[in-house]
C-alpha positions as CSV (number, residue, x, y, z in Angstrom):
1,M,39.8,82.7,-49.0
2,D,39.7,84.9,-46.0
3,S,39.1,88.1,-48.0
4,Y,36.3,86.4,-50.0
5,E,34.5,85.2,-46.8
6,A,34.8,88.7,-45.3
7,G,33.1,90.2,-48.3
8,I,29.9,88.2,-48.1
9,L,29.0,89.1,-44.6
10,P,27.3,92.5,-44.8
11,T,26.3,93.6,-41.3
12,P,25.6,92.1,-37.9
13,V,21.9,92.8,-38.4
14,I,21.8,90.6,-41.4
15,A,23.7,87.9,-39.7
16,D,21.3,88.0,-36.8
17,K,18.4,87.3,-39.0
18,F,19.6,85.3,-42.0
19,A,23.0,83.8,-41.2
20,T,21.5,81.3,-38.7
21,P,18.5,79.2,-39.6
22,V,17.5,79.2,-35.9
23,A,16.8,82.9,-35.9
24,Y,14.9,82.7,-39.2
25,Q,12.9,79.8,-37.9
26,S,11.7,81.9,-34.9
27,L,10.6,84.5,-37.3
28,R,8.4,82.1,-39.4
29,S,7.0,80.2,-36.4
30,R,4.6,83.1,-35.7
31,Q,2.3,81.9,-38.5
32,K,0.4,78.7,-37.6
33,S,-1.3,76.4,-40.2
34,K,-5.1,76.4,-40.5
35,R,-6.9,73.2,-39.3
36,I,-8.5,71.0,-42.0
37,H,-11.8,69.5,-40.7
38,S,-12.6,65.9,-41.4
39,M,-15.6,65.4,-43.8
40,K,-16.2,61.7,-43.2
41,S,-18.9,62.2,-40.6
42,M,-20.6,64.8,-42.8
43,Y,-20.5,62.6,-45.8
44,C,-22.0,59.7,-43.9
45,S,-24.8,61.8,-42.4
46,L,-25.5,63.3,-45.8
47,S,-25.6,59.9,-47.4
48,V,-28.1,58.5,-44.8
49,C,-30.3,61.6,-45.0
50,S,-30.3,61.5,-48.8
51,I,-31.3,57.9,-48.9
52,L,-34.1,58.5,-46.5
53,V,-35.4,61.5,-48.5
54,A,-35.2,59.5,-51.7
55,L,-37.1,56.5,-50.3
56,I,-39.8,58.6,-48.6
57,G,-40.1,60.9,-51.7
58,L,-40.4,57.9,-54.0
59,S,-43.1,56.4,-51.7
60,Y,-45.0,59.7,-51.8
61,L,-44.8,59.8,-55.6
62,L,-45.9,56.2,-56.1
63,F,-48.5,56.3,-53.3
64,D,-51.5,57.3,-55.5
65,P,-50.8,54.8,-58.3
66,I,-50.4,52.0,-55.8
67,V,-53.6,52.8,-53.9
68,K,-55.5,53.1,-57.2
69,Y,-54.3,49.7,-58.3
70,V,-55.3,48.2,-55.0
71,I,-58.7,49.9,-54.9
72,L,-59.6,48.8,-58.5
73,G,-58.6,45.3,-57.7
74,R,-60.8,45.2,-54.6
75,L,-63.8,46.7,-56.4
76,V,-64.0,44.0,-59.1
77,L,-67.0,41.8,-58.5
78,R,-65.9,38.2,-57.9
79,N,-68.1,35.3,-56.9
80,E,-68.2,34.8,-53.1
81,S,-66.0,37.9,-52.5
82,D,-66.8,40.3,-49.7
83,F,-67.6,43.1,-52.1
84,A,-69.9,40.8,-54.0
85,E,-71.8,40.0,-50.8
86,L,-72.2,43.7,-50.1
87,W,-73.5,44.2,-53.7
88,K,-76.0,41.4,-53.4
89,K,-77.4,42.5,-50.0
90,P,-76.4,46.1,-49.6
91,P,-76.8,47.5,-46.0
92,I,-78.9,50.4,-47.2
93,T,-82.5,51.4,-46.9
94,P,-83.8,52.8,-50.2
95,H,-87.0,54.8,-50.0
96,F,-89.9,55.3,-52.3
97,K,-92.2,58.3,-51.9
98,V,-95.4,59.1,-53.8
99,Y,-97.1,62.4,-54.0
100,F,-100.6,62.5,-55.6
101,F,-102.4,65.4,-57.3
102,N,-105.9,65.3,-56.1
103,L,-108.3,66.6,-58.8
104,T,-110.7,68.8,-56.9
105,N,-112.9,69.9,-59.8
106,A,-113.1,66.8,-61.9
107,E,-116.8,67.3,-63.0
108,E,-116.3,70.9,-64.0
109,F,-113.1,70.1,-65.9
110,F,-114.8,67.3,-68.0
111,K,-117.7,69.6,-68.7
112,G,-115.3,72.0,-70.2
113,N,-116.1,74.8,-67.6
114,A,-112.6,75.0,-66.0
115,I,-109.0,73.9,-66.2
116,P,-108.0,71.2,-63.7
117,H,-107.4,72.4,-60.2
118,L,-104.9,70.2,-58.3
119,E,-104.0,69.7,-54.7
120,E,-100.8,67.9,-53.8
121,V,-101.3,65.1,-51.2
122,G,-98.3,63.2,-49.9
123,P,-95.9,61.8,-49.3
124,Y,-96.8,58.2,-48.9
125,T,-93.4,56.7,-47.9
126,Y,-92.2,53.1,-48.3
127,H,-88.9,51.6,-47.3
128,Q,-87.4,49.1,-49.7
129,N,-85.3,46.0,-49.5
130,W,-83.3,45.2,-52.6
131,I,-82.5,41.5,-53.1
132,K,-80.4,40.3,-56.0
133,E,-81.7,37.0,-57.4
134,N,-80.8,34.6,-60.1
135,V,-77.2,35.7,-60.1
136,T,-75.2,34.0,-62.8
137,W,-71.4,34.6,-63.4
138,H,-70.1,34.5,-66.9
139,S,-66.5,33.9,-68.1
140,N,-66.4,37.0,-70.2
141,G,-66.4,39.4,-67.2
142,T,-70.1,39.8,-66.9
143,M,-72.9,38.6,-64.7
144,T,-76.7,38.3,-65.0
145,Y,-79.1,39.1,-62.2
146,S,-82.6,40.2,-61.3
147,T,-83.6,42.6,-58.6
148,R,-86.6,41.9,-56.4
149,K,-87.8,44.8,-54.3
150,E,-89.8,44.5,-51.1
151,F,-91.8,47.5,-49.9
152,K,-92.9,48.4,-46.4
153,F,-95.2,51.3,-45.7
154,M,-93.9,53.8,-43.2
155,R,-97.0,55.5,-41.6
156,E,-94.9,57.8,-39.4
157,L,-93.2,59.2,-42.5
158,S,-96.4,59.5,-44.6
159,Y,-99.0,62.2,-45.0
160,S,-101.9,59.9,-44.0
161,D,-102.8,56.2,-43.9
162,Q,-102.5,54.6,-47.3
163,S,-105.7,52.6,-47.1
164,T,-108.2,55.1,-45.7
165,T,-107.5,58.4,-47.6
166,N,-109.4,58.9,-50.8
167,I,-107.8,60.6,-53.8
168,T,-109.4,61.6,-57.1
169,I,-107.4,61.4,-60.3
170,I,-108.0,60.9,-64.0
171,N,-109.3,57.4,-65.0
172,V,-106.2,56.3,-66.9
173,P,-107.6,53.0,-68.2
174,L,-110.6,54.7,-69.7
175,L,-108.6,57.6,-71.2
176,S,-106.2,54.9,-72.6
177,A,-109.2,53.2,-74.3
178,Y,-110.3,56.5,-75.9
179,Y,-106.7,57.3,-77.1
180,Q,-106.1,53.9,-78.6
181,S,-109.3,54.1,-80.6
182,R,-108.7,57.7,-81.9
183,K,-108.1,56.6,-85.4
184,M,-111.4,54.6,-85.7
185,G,-114.3,56.0,-87.6
186,Y,-116.6,58.4,-85.8
187,Y,-119.6,56.1,-86.0
188,V,-117.6,53.1,-84.9
189,K,-116.5,55.0,-81.9
190,A,-119.8,56.7,-81.1
191,W,-122.2,53.8,-81.7
192,G,-119.9,51.0,-80.8
193,L,-117.2,51.6,-78.2
194,D,-118.9,54.5,-76.5
195,S,-122.1,52.6,-76.1
196,V,-120.2,49.7,-74.5
197,L,-118.3,52.0,-72.1
198,E,-121.4,53.9,-71.1
199,S,-123.0,50.6,-70.1
200,F,-120.7,50.6,-67.0
201,K,-122.9,52.8,-64.9
202,E,-120.3,53.6,-62.2
203,M,-117.5,54.4,-64.7
204,N,-116.5,58.0,-65.0
205,A,-113.6,59.8,-66.6
206,W,-112.1,60.1,-63.1
207,V,-111.8,57.7,-60.2
208,T,-111.5,58.0,-56.5
209,R,-109.3,55.5,-54.9
210,T,-107.0,55.1,-51.9
211,P,-103.2,55.6,-52.3
212,E,-102.6,51.9,-51.7
213,E,-105.0,51.0,-54.6
214,L,-103.5,53.6,-56.9
215,I,-100.0,52.5,-56.2
216,W,-100.2,48.7,-56.1
217,G,-103.3,48.2,-58.1
218,Y,-107.0,47.6,-58.0
219,P,-109.3,45.4,-60.2
220,E,-110.1,47.1,-63.4
221,P,-113.2,45.9,-65.3
222,L,-112.0,47.4,-68.6
223,F,-109.1,45.0,-68.7
224,D,-111.5,42.1,-68.6
225,L,-113.5,43.7,-71.4
226,A,-110.3,44.3,-73.5
227,K,-109.2,40.7,-73.1
228,A,-112.7,39.6,-74.3
229,Y,-112.8,41.7,-77.5
230,L,-109.2,42.6,-78.4
231,P,-106.5,40.4,-79.9
232,E,-104.2,38.8,-77.4
233,D,-101.2,41.0,-78.4
234,S,-103.3,44.2,-78.0
235,A,-105.0,43.3,-74.6
236,P,-103.3,44.5,-71.4
237,P,-101.3,41.6,-69.7
238,M,-102.5,42.4,-66.2
239,D,-105.8,42.1,-64.4
240,N,-105.3,45.0,-62.0
241,F,-104.4,48.6,-62.7
242,G,-101.8,50.4,-60.5
243,F,-99.0,52.8,-61.3
244,F,-96.3,50.7,-59.7
245,T,-97.6,47.1,-59.9
246,K,-94.4,46.0,-61.6
247,K,-92.2,47.2,-58.8
248,N,-93.8,44.9,-56.3
249,Q,-93.9,41.7,-58.4
250,T,-92.0,38.6,-57.5
251,E,-92.2,36.8,-60.8
252,N,-91.1,37.6,-64.4
253,L,-88.4,39.9,-63.1
254,A,-86.3,41.8,-65.6
255,Q,-82.9,40.5,-66.2
256,Y,-79.8,42.7,-66.3
257,T,-76.4,41.7,-67.6
258,M,-73.7,43.8,-66.0
259,Y,-69.9,44.1,-66.3
260,T,-68.1,42.9,-63.2
261,G,-64.9,44.9,-63.8
262,S,-62.8,41.9,-64.6
263,G,-60.3,42.8,-67.3
264,N,-61.4,46.4,-67.2
265,P,-62.3,47.9,-63.8
266,Y,-63.7,51.0,-65.5
267,N,-66.6,49.0,-66.9
268,L,-67.7,48.0,-63.5
269,S,-71.5,48.3,-63.0
270,K,-72.2,49.2,-66.6
271,I,-75.2,47.3,-68.0
272,S,-74.6,45.6,-71.3
273,L,-77.8,43.7,-71.9
274,F,-81.5,44.1,-70.8
275,N,-83.4,40.8,-70.9
276,G,-80.7,39.4,-73.1
277,K,-80.7,42.3,-75.6
278,N,-78.6,45.5,-76.0
279,S,-81.5,47.4,-77.5
280,L,-84.9,48.2,-76.1
281,G,-86.6,47.9,-79.5
282,I,-89.2,50.6,-78.6
283,W,-88.2,53.7,-80.4
284,S,-87.7,54.4,-84.1
285,E,-84.3,53.4,-85.5
286,E,-84.8,54.8,-89.0
287,R,-82.3,57.6,-88.4
288,E,-78.6,56.6,-88.8
289,G,-76.7,56.7,-85.5
290,A,-79.9,56.8,-83.4
291,T,-79.2,55.8,-79.8
292,C,-82.7,56.0,-78.2
293,N,-82.9,52.2,-77.9
294,K,-79.4,51.7,-76.7
295,V,-79.0,49.9,-73.3
296,Q,-76.2,51.7,-71.5
297,G,-75.3,53.0,-68.0
298,S,-75.9,51.7,-64.6
299,D,-79.0,50.8,-62.6
300,G,-78.1,53.6,-60.2
301,A,-76.9,51.5,-57.2
302,T,-73.2,51.9,-58.2
303,F,-71.3,53.5,-61.1
304,N,-67.8,52.9,-62.6
305,P,-64.9,53.9,-60.3
306,Y,-62.6,57.0,-60.6
307,I,-65.3,59.3,-62.1
308,Q,-64.1,62.6,-63.5
309,K,-66.0,65.9,-63.5
310,D,-66.2,66.0,-67.3
311,E,-67.5,62.5,-67.5
312,T,-71.0,61.7,-68.5
313,L,-72.7,59.0,-66.4
314,W,-75.7,57.0,-67.8
315,F,-78.6,55.8,-65.7
316,F,-80.7,53.1,-67.2
317,N,-84.3,52.4,-66.0
318,D,-86.6,50.2,-67.9
319,Q,-89.7,51.9,-66.5
320,L,-88.4,55.2,-67.9
321,C,-87.9,53.4,-71.2
322,R,-84.5,55.0,-71.8
323,S,-81.1,55.7,-70.5
324,L,-80.6,59.2,-69.0
325,P,-77.3,61.0,-69.4
326,L,-76.0,62.7,-66.2
327,V,-73.4,65.4,-66.0
328,F,-71.5,67.0,-63.1
329,D,-73.2,69.7,-61.1
330,R,-71.2,70.4,-58.0
331,K,-69.2,68.8,-55.2
332,I,-71.0,67.6,-52.1
333,K,-70.2,66.0,-48.7
334,S,-72.2,63.2,-47.2
335,R,-72.2,61.8,-43.7
336,K,-68.8,61.5,-42.0
337,D,-67.4,64.1,-44.4
338,M,-67.5,61.6,-47.3
339,P,-66.7,63.6,-50.5
340,G,-68.9,63.2,-53.6
341,Y,-70.0,64.6,-56.9
342,R,-73.6,65.6,-57.7
343,F,-74.7,64.6,-61.2
344,I,-77.9,65.9,-62.7
345,P,-79.7,65.2,-66.1
346,R,-78.0,66.8,-69.1
347,N,-79.7,69.8,-70.7
348,D,-80.9,67.7,-73.7
349,V,-83.0,65.3,-71.5
350,F,-86.7,65.9,-72.2
351,N,-85.7,68.7,-74.7
352,M,-87.8,69.1,-77.9
353,D,-85.3,71.3,-79.8
354,F,-84.3,68.7,-82.4
355,E,-82.1,71.2,-84.3
356,K,-80.0,71.7,-81.3
357,Y,-80.3,68.1,-80.0
358,P,-80.9,65.9,-83.0
359,Q,-80.2,62.8,-80.9
360,N,-83.7,63.2,-79.3
361,K,-85.6,63.1,-82.6
362,C,-85.9,59.3,-82.5
363,F,-88.0,59.6,-79.3
364,C,-90.7,61.5,-81.3
365,D,-90.7,59.7,-84.6
366,G,-94.3,58.5,-85.2
367,E,-95.5,59.8,-81.8
368,E,-98.6,62.1,-82.0
369,L,-98.3,63.4,-78.4
370,C,-95.0,65.1,-79.3
371,E,-97.2,67.7,-81.1
372,I,-98.7,68.9,-77.9
373,I,-95.8,68.7,-75.5
374,G,-92.9,71.1,-75.0
375,D,-89.5,71.2,-73.4
376,G,-89.3,69.3,-70.1
377,M,-91.8,66.6,-71.2
378,F,-91.3,63.1,-72.6
379,A,-94.1,61.1,-74.3
380,V,-94.0,57.4,-73.5
381,P,-97.1,55.7,-75.0
382,K,-94.9,53.3,-76.9
383,C,-93.6,51.7,-73.7
384,Q,-96.7,52.1,-71.5
385,F,-99.2,49.9,-73.3
386,K,-100.2,52.8,-75.7
387,A,-101.6,54.8,-72.8
388,P,-101.4,58.6,-73.3
389,I,-98.7,58.9,-70.6
390,I,-96.3,61.9,-70.5
391,L,-93.4,62.1,-68.2
392,S,-91.8,65.3,-66.8
393,W,-89.9,66.6,-63.8
394,P,-92.1,67.2,-60.7
395,H,-94.2,70.3,-60.8
396,F,-93.2,70.8,-64.4
397,L,-89.7,71.8,-63.5
398,H,-87.9,73.3,-66.6
399,V,-91.3,73.5,-68.5
400,N,-92.3,76.8,-70.0
401,E,-94.2,78.9,-67.4
402,T,-96.8,80.1,-69.8
403,F,-97.5,76.5,-70.9
404,K,-97.7,75.3,-67.3
405,N,-100.1,78.0,-66.1
406,N,-102.5,77.5,-69.0
407,M,-102.7,73.8,-68.3
408,V,-103.6,73.4,-64.6
409,S,-103.9,75.4,-61.4
410,G,-103.0,74.8,-57.9
411,L,-99.4,73.7,-58.5
412,K,-96.7,75.2,-56.3
413,P,-93.6,76.7,-58.1
414,A,-91.0,74.1,-58.9
415,D,-87.9,74.0,-56.7
416,P,-84.8,72.2,-58.1
417,E,-83.8,71.1,-54.6
418,K,-87.3,69.6,-53.8
419,H,-88.2,68.5,-57.3
420,G,-84.9,68.0,-59.1
421,F,-83.3,64.7,-60.2
422,H,-79.8,64.0,-59.0
423,F,-77.3,61.3,-58.0
424,D,-74.6,62.0,-55.4
425,V,-71.7,59.7,-56.3
426,Q,-68.5,58.9,-54.6
427,P,-66.0,59.5,-57.5
428,I,-63.3,57.0,-56.4
429,T,-65.4,54.0,-55.8
430,G,-68.4,54.9,-57.9
431,T,-70.8,54.2,-55.0
432,T,-74.0,56.1,-54.9
433,L,-74.0,58.1,-51.6
434,S,-77.5,59.5,-52.1
435,A,-80.0,59.5,-54.9
436,K,-83.2,61.3,-55.6
437,A,-84.8,60.0,-58.9
438,R,-87.8,62.2,-59.2
439,V,-90.3,61.9,-62.0
440,Q,-93.8,63.1,-62.6
441,I,-96.5,61.1,-64.4
442,N,-99.0,63.0,-66.5
443,V,-101.9,62.0,-68.8
444,A,-102.9,63.7,-72.0
445,V,-106.6,64.5,-72.2
446,R,-107.7,65.0,-75.8
447,Q,-111.2,66.1,-76.8
448,D,-113.1,63.6,-78.9
449,K,-116.7,64.3,-79.9
450,A,-117.4,60.6,-80.4
451,F,-117.0,59.8,-76.7
452,T,-119.5,61.3,-74.4
453,K,-117.2,61.7,-71.4
454,I,-114.5,63.7,-73.2
455,S,-116.6,65.5,-75.8
456,N,-116.5,68.9,-74.0
457,V,-113.2,68.8,-72.3
458,K,-110.5,71.4,-73.2
459,N,-108.5,69.8,-75.9
460,N,-104.9,68.6,-75.5
461,T,-104.7,69.2,-71.7
462,I,-101.9,67.6,-69.9
463,V,-103.0,66.7,-66.4
464,P,-100.5,65.7,-63.7
465,L,-101.4,62.5,-61.8
466,L,-98.6,62.0,-59.3
467,W,-94.9,62.4,-58.9
468,F,-92.6,60.0,-57.1
469,E,-89.1,59.9,-55.6
470,E,-87.0,56.8,-55.4
471,G,-83.5,56.6,-54.1
472,I,-81.3,56.6,-51.1
473,E,-81.2,59.2,-48.3
474,E,-77.8,58.2,-47.1
475,L,-75.6,55.2,-46.6
476,G,-75.3,53.2,-43.4
477,D,-72.2,53.3,-41.1
478,E,-71.1,49.9,-42.2
479,L,-70.9,50.7,-45.9
480,L,-69.4,54.1,-45.2
481,D,-66.6,52.5,-43.2
482,V,-65.8,50.2,-46.1
483,I,-65.8,53.1,-48.5
484,A,-63.6,55.2,-46.1
485,E,-60.9,52.6,-46.4
486,A,-60.5,53.6,-50.1
487,V,-61.5,57.2,-49.9
488,T,-60.6,59.0,-46.7
489,H,-57.9,56.8,-45.3
490,P,-55.4,56.9,-48.2
491,P,-55.2,60.7,-48.2
492,M,-54.6,60.7,-44.5
493,Y,-51.7,58.2,-44.9
494,K,-50.3,60.2,-47.7
495,K,-50.2,63.3,-45.4
496,Y,-48.3,61.2,-42.9
497,I,-45.7,60.4,-45.6
498,L,-45.5,64.1,-46.5
499,F,-44.9,65.0,-42.9
500,M,-42.2,62.4,-42.7
501,L,-40.6,63.7,-45.9
502,L,-40.6,67.2,-44.5
503,G,-39.3,66.0,-41.2
504,V,-36.3,64.3,-42.9
505,S,-35.8,67.1,-45.5
506,I,-35.3,69.8,-42.8
507,P,-32.3,68.0,-41.1
508,T,-31.0,67.0,-44.5
509,T,-31.0,70.6,-45.5
510,C,-29.1,71.5,-42.3
511,V,-26.6,68.7,-42.9
512,I,-26.0,70.0,-46.5
513,F,-25.5,73.5,-45.1
514,V,-23.0,72.4,-42.5
515,A,-21.2,70.1,-45.0
516,L,-20.9,73.0,-47.5
517,T,-19.7,75.3,-44.8
518,R,-17.0,72.9,-43.7
519,F,-16.1,72.2,-47.3
520,F,-15.5,75.9,-48.1
521,M,-13.7,76.4,-44.8
522,N,-11.4,73.5,-45.7
523,V,-10.8,75.0,-49.1
524,R,-10.0,78.3,-47.6
525,A,-7.7,76.6,-45.0
526,E,-5.9,74.7,-47.8
527,R,-5.3,77.9,-49.7
528,V,-4.0,79.7,-46.6
529,N,-1.7,76.8,-45.8
530,L,-0.5,76.7,-49.4
531,R,0.4,80.4,-49.2
532,Q,2.3,79.8,-45.9
533,N,4.2,76.9,-47.4
534,N,5.0,79.0,-50.5
535,G,6.1,81.9,-48.2
536,A,8.4,79.5,-46.3
537,D,9.9,78.3,-49.5
538,G,10.3,81.9,-50.6
539,G,12.1,82.8,-47.4
540,K,14.5,79.9,-47.8
541,K,15.2,81.0,-51.4
542,I,15.8,84.6,-50.2
543,R,18.4,83.3,-47.6
544,N,20.1,81.3,-50.3
545,L,20.0,84.3,-52.5
546,I,21.6,86.6,-49.9
547,Q,24.2,84.0,-48.7
548,G,25.3,83.3,-52.2
549,S,25.2,86.8,-53.6
550,G,28.7,87.9,-52.7
551,A,30.5,86.2,-55.6
552,N,30.0,89.0,-58.1
553,P,28.2,92.3,-57.8
554,S,26.8,92.2,-61.3
555,Q,25.3,88.8,-60.6
556,A,23.9,90.0,-57.3
557,K,22.3,92.9,-59.1
558,N,20.8,90.5,-61.6
559,Q,19.5,88.3,-58.8
560,L,17.9,91.3,-57.1
561,A,16.3,92.4,-60.3
562,N,14.9,88.9,-60.9
563,F,13.6,88.8,-57.3
564,R,11.8,92.1,-57.7
565,K,10.2,91.0,-61.1
566,G,9.1,87.7,-59.6
567,H,7.6,89.3,-56.6
568,A,5.7,91.8,-58.6
569,H,4.6,89.1,-61.0
570,N,3.1,86.8,-58.4
571,P,3.5,87.9,-54.8
572,S,1.5,85.0,-53.4
573,Q,3.9,82.5,-54.8
574,G,7.0,84.0,-53.3
575,S,8.6,84.7,-56.7
576,G,9.5,81.1,-57.1
577,K,10.0,81.4,-60.8
578,F,12.7,84.0,-60.6
579,L,14.3,82.7,-57.5
580,L,15.1,79.6,-59.5
581,E,17.4,81.7,-61.5
582,S,19.2,82.7,-58.3
583,E,19.5,79.1,-57.4
584,D,21.0,78.4,-60.8
585,S,23.4,81.2,-60.1
586,S,24.3,79.6,-56.8
587,R,24.9,76.3,-58.5
588,H,27.1,78.1,-61.0
589,H,29.2,79.5,-58.1
590,S,29.5,76.0,-56.8
591,R,30.8,74.8,-60.1
592,N,33.3,77.6,-60.1
593,S,34.5,76.7,-56.6
594,S,35.4,73.3,-57.8
595,T,37.7,74.9,-60.4
596,G,39.4,77.2,-57.9
597,S,37.0,80.2,-57.8
598,N,36.2,82.1,-54.7
599,I,33.3,80.2,-53.1
600,P,31.6,81.2,-49.8
601,T,31.9,77.7,-48.4
602,S,31.9,79.1,-44.8
603,T,28.3,80.5,-45.2
604,I,26.5,77.4,-46.3
605,V,23.4,77.1,-44.3
606,V,22.5,73.7,-42.8
607,E,19.1,73.8,-41.1
608,T,19.2,71.4,-38.2
609,Y,16.9,71.1,-35.2
610,V,18.0,73.0,-32.2
611,E,16.5,72.8,-28.8
612,P,14.6,75.9,-27.8
613,E,16.9,76.7,-24.8
614,Q,19.9,76.6,-27.1
615,Q,18.5,79.0,-29.7
616,A,19.5,82.2,-27.9
617,V,23.0,80.9,-27.1
618,N,23.6,79.8,-30.7
619,G,22.3,83.1,-32.0
620,G,24.7,85.1,-29.7
621,V,27.7,83.0,-30.7
622,A,26.9,83.3,-34.4
623,S,26.5,87.0,-34.1
624,T,29.8,87.4,-32.2
625,E,31.7,85.3,-34.6
626,S,30.3,87.1,-37.5
627,Y,31.2,90.5,-36.0
628,H,34.9,89.5,-35.4
629,A,35.2,88.0,-38.8
630,L,33.8,91.2,-40.3
631,S,36.3,93.3,-38.3
632,N,39.2,91.3,-39.5
633,H,38.1,91.5,-43.1
634,E,37.4,95.3,-43.0
635,N,41.0,95.9,-42.1
636,H,42.2,94.3,-45.3
637,E,39.4,95.1,-47.8
638,N,40.2,97.2,-50.8
639,H,38.1,99.4,-53.0
640,E,36.6,96.5,-54.9
641,N,35.5,94.6,-51.8
642,H,33.9,97.8,-50.5
643,E,31.6,97.9,-53.5
644,N,30.7,94.2,-52.9
645,H,29.8,95.1,-49.3
646,E,27.5,97.9,-50.4
647,V,25.7,95.7,-52.9
648,A,25.3,92.8,-50.4
649,S,24.0,95.2,-47.7
650,N,21.4,96.7,-50.1
651,L,20.4,93.3,-51.2
652,A,19.9,92.0,-47.7
653,E,17.7,95.0,-46.7
654,E,15.6,94.7,-49.8
655,A,15.2,90.9,-49.2
656,E,14.1,91.5,-45.6
657,R,11.5,94.1,-46.7
658,L,10.1,91.8,-49.4
659,L,10.1,88.8,-46.9
660,Q,7.9,90.8,-44.5
661,Q,5.5,91.8,-47.2
662,S,5.2,88.1,-48.3
663,D,4.5,87.2,-44.6
664,Q,1.8,89.7,-44.4
665,R,0.1,88.5,-47.5
666,S,0.3,84.9,-46.3
667,S,-1.4,85.8,-43.0
668,E,-4.2,87.5,-44.9
């Protein structure tokens, strides 16, 4: 037993480092474990920020649909609602302006010596008050109403006084009588009608009247004559003649049936019936798919909500005898930076190219005046008591220049801004922000040898009489504030939500960054600690290998070879796989010891806790005892034990070197 124990103690150096666990513990204590940071606070902060971002982001995404739903609900006209009261009595001041063309050479023109020379006089401005009357609500989402208009002359906004200025224009009632009898025989016209008309000594082919008389009417003796000799259905229904007598009437008002938006908010303000019918019954309907008589669109006060740029709006006016299609022109801004879209008449309006615009053909079926007009004109005798009236844009806007110059003189060039027709509409609510409905009234003068007063006139001359502008300059503050609640306020609130989203997203991003940083730091620390733990286990196995390697040199060599292979195979793991083989060998030695083999029982390491002040003392004692034991054994060792000593010494040095390398890798 003594000789065996002496053989397994190589040198004092090895005993100093490996024979005692206290010395080995001081060697490994230089490496400290990395700290693992707690992630609970990070996870809590990240959860709170994520919830806030999700809620605010969802609010931002759903904001527009919710606002749209609320606006459409509020725009629906309901009896006794606030919006219905605004619709009945809108806080606006519509205007009505009339510009006359004073015929300065009337006598020369009707003698056939000159073309008409015109001088524009105006405007004569009136402010209107629109009052909705006879309002009836229906259960099918429609309502019926009539609009009564009150006019007030604004002298300060007018060219001159409406009752004192004299203006000379064509005598429209007389020219209408000539036109309606054009198909009669020559002698019937010359000896009959012309003789009767010439009996009115003061009657000429032109009249000189005040603007007030021309606008609102004056007594016309020809109407009395017509009622006396013509059938009741052919005689004019009025006693006075004026260009806008119907606008100022208080009885027999036209009835409009309009959608209230109930059930379908996008039908709001669209007219479905006029005087109880969905068709005007004026124009020819012989062509399949003809829409000239169709009642559609709005009366111009409001349009349907949420208007798109590519949408076609329709404006219906019974005095124009048709619905006008309007298309997007450009964006505009009204007072208080209220955004809007400008809509103008479509290119096919007043266009005579029937090949390109076949939908306009029904306006000219059976109409003789269509033979003498061109693009930019619209013949309306069928809806103007068979008078030879032709409509156009002011100053013949969009009319062929050659055609215009050969007709009359004295007209200024047409300006789309001054003479164009447009509606400025707020696209969200459909409210009309501004409107300039401008139309020119002309009369066709046709030569007829049977009538004395037009026998020498230049044939087929279209003479402008006047042009007017009806609409709204701008909305009042009260109505703009109501519209702003649906137009300008929601985008402002949406911006606030966006700022909140950005304000929460920035710290959330920071929290995510910090959490990821901590997470990867913890992952790295765990890896380092794992390497240190594996290194400590490797050192323990090395000590066990060294302390149990003296049994047999061949087994020690095999253990050293296994150690080297394991360390090369996986240095970071401390060659745990192959050290297990050494541990198996140690266990084999233990089994041999129970059967009487030489077992190094005196070198079994028991790692116990030792106070720091006792470590040096214990180390010294262990070293001294090991040295004396080694001396006693060296005196009795033989040649075979000498070989064991050399193997154990080489094994200890090699294990020490590999242990240091493992420590360096663990620290890295």
